[in-house]
C-alpha positions in Angstrom: 66.9 47.9 108.9 67.6 47.2 105.2 71.2 48.2 104.1 71.7 49.0 100.4 75.2 49.0 98.8 76.3 52.5 97.6 76.3 52.8 93.9 79.4 55.0 94.1 81.4 53.2 96.8 83.3 51.0 94.3 84.6 54.0 92.4 88.4 54.7 92.8 87.6 58.4 93.1 85.5 57.7 96.2 88.1 55.7 98.1 89.3 56.7 101.5 93.0 57.6 101.9 94.3 55.8 105.1 97.1 58.4 105.5 94.7 61.2 105.9 92.2 59.7 108.3 93.2 62.1 111.1 93.9 65.1 108.9 91.6 67.2 111.2 94.0 66.8 114.1 97.0 67.8 112.1 98.8 71.2 112.2 98.7 73.2 108.8 102.4 72.5 108.1 101.8 68.8 108.5 98.8 68.9 106.2 100.8 70.6 103.6 103.7 68.1 104.0 101.2 65.2 103.6 99.7 66.7 100.5 103.1 67.2 98.9 103.9 63.6 99.5 100.4 62.6 98.2 100.8 64.6 95.0 103.8 62.5 94.0 101.3 60.0 92.6 100.2 62.7 90.0 103.3 62.6 87.8 103.5 58.9 88.1 99.9 58.5 86.9 100.6 60.8 83.9 103.8 59.0 83.0 102.0 55.7 82.8 99.6 57.2 80.2 102.2 59.0 78.0 101.6 56.8 75.0 97.9 57.5 75.1 98.4 61.2 75.6 100.7 61.2 72.6 98.2 59.4 70.5 95.5 61.8 71.5 97.7 64.8 70.6 98.3 63.3 67.1 94.5 63.0 66.7 94.0 66.6 67.8 96.8 67.9 65.5 95.3 66.1 62.5 91.9 67.7 63.3 93.3 71.2 63.7 95.2 70.9 60.4 92.0 69.7 58.7 90.1 72.6 60.0 88.3 70.8 62.7 87.5 71.8 66.2 88.4 70.7 69.7 85.3 70.4 72.0 85.6 69.8 75.7 82.8 68.2 77.8 82.7 67.9 81.5 81.0 68.6 84.8 82.2 70.2 88.0 86.0 70.5 88.3 86.4 68.5 85.1 84.1 70.8 83.2 85.9 73.9 84.5 89.2 72.5 83.3 87.7 72.0 79.9 86.4 75.6 79.9 89.8 76.9 80.9 91.6 74.9 78.2 89.1 76.2 75.6 89.6 79.8 76.8 93.4 79.7 76.8 94.1 78.0 73.4 93.1 80.9 71.2 95.4 83.6 72.7 98.3 81.2 73.1 98.3 79.5 69.7 96.4 82.0 67.5 93.5 79.7 66.7 90.0 81.2 66.2 87.8 81.1 69.4 85.3 78.9 67.6 88.0 76.3 67.1 88.1 75.5 70.8 84.7 75.0 72.5 83.6 73.7 75.8 80.3 72.5 77.2 79.7 72.0 80.9 76.9 70.5 83.0 74.8 73.4 84.3 75.9 75.8 81.5 78.1 78.9 81.8 76.7 79.8 85.3 78.2 76.6 86.7 81.7 77.7 85.8 81.6 80.3 88.7 79.2 78.6 91.1 78.8 74.9 91.7 75.5 73.5 90.6 75.0 70.1 92.2 73.0 67.4 90.5 73.3 68.8 86.9 76.0 66.2 86.1 73.4 63.4 86.6 71.5 64.3 83.4 72.7 62.3 80.4 70.0 63.8 78.2 71.4 67.3 79.0 74.8 66.2 77.9 73.3 64.9 74.6 71.5 68.2 74.1 74.5 70.4 74.9 76.7 68.4 72.5 74.2 68.6 69.7 74.0 72.4 70.4 77.6 72.8 69.2 77.0 70.6 66.1 80.0 68.3 66.2 81.1 66.7 62.8 83.6 64.1 61.7 86.3 66.8 61.4 86.0 67.6 65.2 87.6 65.9 68.3 85.6 65.8 71.5 87.5 65.5 74.8 85.3 64.1 77.5 86.6 64.7 81.0 85.1 62.6 83.9 87.2 61.9 86.9 84.8 59.1 88.1 84.4 57.7 84.6 80.6 57.4 85.1 79.3 61.0 84.9 76.0 60.8 83.0 76.3 64.4 81.5 79.7 63.4 79.9 78.6 59.9 78.7 75.5 61.6 77.1 77.7 64.1 75.4 80.0 61.5 74.1 77.1 59.4 72.8 76.1 62.4 70.7 79.6 63.0 69.6 79.9 59.5 68.4 76.6 59.7 66.5 78.1 62.7 64.7 81.2 60.7 63.7 83.5 62.9 65.7 86.7 61.5 67.2 86.6 61.1 70.9 89.3 61.3 73.6 88.3 60.5 77.2 90.2 61.5 80.3 89.3 59.8 83.6 90.9 58.9 86.9 89.0 55.6 87.1 90.7 52.4 85.9 88.7 50.3 83.4 86.1 53.0 82.9 83.0 52.3 80.8 84.2 55.4 78.8 86.2 52.8 76.8 83.1 52.0 75.0 82.7 55.6 73.7 86.3 56.8 73.0 89.0 56.3 70.4 91.6 57.0 73.1 91.1 56.7 76.9 93.6 58.4 79.2 93.3 56.7 82.7 95.1 58.8 85.3 94.9 56.5 88.3 96.1 58.8 91.1 94.7 56.9 94.1 92.4 58.2 96.9 92.4 61.9 97.7 93.4 63.3 101.1 89.8 64.4 101.4 87.8 61.4 100.2 86.0 62.1 96.9 87.4 65.6 96.5 88.5 65.2 92.9 89.5 68.9 92.6 92.8 67.7 94.3 95.1 65.0 92.7 92.5 64.0 90.1 92.1 67.7 89.0 95.9 68.3 89.0 96.6 65.2 86.9 93.8 66.1 84.5 95.2 69.6 84.0 98.6 68.2 83.3 97.2 65.7 80.8 95.2 68.5 79.1 98.3 70.8 78.9 100.2 68.0 77.3 97.5 67.0 74.9 96.8 70.5 73.6 100.4 71.8 73.6 101.7 68.8 71.7 98.9 69.0 69.2 99.4 72.7 68.6 103.2 72.3 68.2 102.5 69.5 65.7 100.1 71.6 63.9 102.7 74.3 63.4 101.5 76.8 66.0 105.1 77.3 67.2 108.4 77.7 65.6 110.8 75.9 67.9 109.3 76.9 71.3 108.3 80.3 70.2 104.6 81.4 69.9 104.7 82.5 66.3 100.9 82.4 66.1 100.5 84.8 69.0 97.7 87.4 68.6 99.6 90.7 69.1 96.7 92.7 70.7 98.3 94.1 73.8 101.5 96.0 74.6 103.0 92.8 76.2 102.1 90.6 73.2 103.4 93.1 70.7 106.7 93.2 72.7 106.8 89.4 72.6 106.1 89.5 68.8 109.1 91.8 68.3 111.3 89.5 70.4 110.2 86.5 68.5 110.8 88.2 65.2 114.2 89.3 66.3 115.2 85.9 67.6 114.2 84.1 64.4 115.3 86.6 61.7 118.3 88.2 63.4 117.1 91.8 62.7 117.3 94.4 65.5 114.2 95.5 67.5 113.5 98.6 65.3 113.7 96.5 62.1 111.5 93.9 63.7 108.9 96.5 64.6 108.8 97.9 61.1 108.6 94.5 59.6 105.7 93.5 61.9 103.9 96.7 61.1 104.2 95.8 57.4 102.9 92.4 58.2 100.1 93.9 60.3 101.4 92.1 63.4 101.3 88.7 61.8 104.4 87.2 63.3 104.6 84.2 60.9 104.0 86.5 57.9 106.7 88.9 59.1 109.3 86.2 59.4 108.5 84.7 56.1 108.7 88.2 54.5 112.1 88.7 56.0 113.4 85.2 55.3 112.2 84.8 51.6 111.5 88.4 50.4 107.8 87.6 50.0 105.2 90.4 50.1 102.6 90.3 52.9 99.9 89.0 50.5 102.2 86.2 49.2 103.3 85.2 52.7 99.7 85.0 53.9 98.8 83.0 50.8 101.6 80.5 51.5 100.6 80.2 55.1 97.0 79.4 54.2 98.3 76.3 52.2 101.0 75.4 54.7 100.6 76.8 58.2 103.8 75.2 59.5 106.5 77.9 59.2 109.4 75.5 59.5 108.2 73.6 56.4 107.8 76.9 54.4 111.4 77.7 55.4 112.7 74.4 54.1 113.0 72.7 57.5 115.4 75.5 58.8 
């Protein structure tokens, strides 16, 4: 019998965790205890990459301020995390939906139901990336736990050809993604309690890194004032209530005055604050914000 060496056996994400070899004999509470201990590796892995995460956030902030887009590319769990990030950035930070895009192996249907094998097609990754027409103003975030996902590498090749900046997130040390990215974030979390199941520690570490990347970038791009969501889209009762509380907190006016101010500003929180603080009209406030979207700078650093 001829034995062939597995192509994937060498990957860090396929390693077997010796502590969980007998997980199928353990009580539920013991499984949970073991997973809690195992997840301690997640924050340590993120901590080791903090300088690269910060550098990636700086690249993202510059792109957003220059009118560029953030485009996520991934497959499986990694792809779904990119889709989630793209979906949540607009309501949180007030960016246009077109500013945050995501492509995923298998297309939109793969978000809700796993489609095995689609990650192996690098040409599909190239086509999907070309479909969103990246440019030199954009930043593409390629997410691949293993570091060798063909769909992702194909997407990044197309992104590079379009002169877009590239950030790669992987859980594999010394990944070949280094050849395709400006910044590579390597979240080396160790073997999963279920060998190869990167929806576990790898997915958790990736989600944390994405949260940090995008949040730091949006803060730097002026999408908050302090830690307040001043670019929030006030399109529900809850969000209008938040808008009133933010306006009250920043300007010092009471809730009724804040409501009246926001109605005059047509629920643009930044414009309302600028109107109250400087005496500007709504039109003037919006004009100033188009030139300088960072509210603190418009208020003289206050």
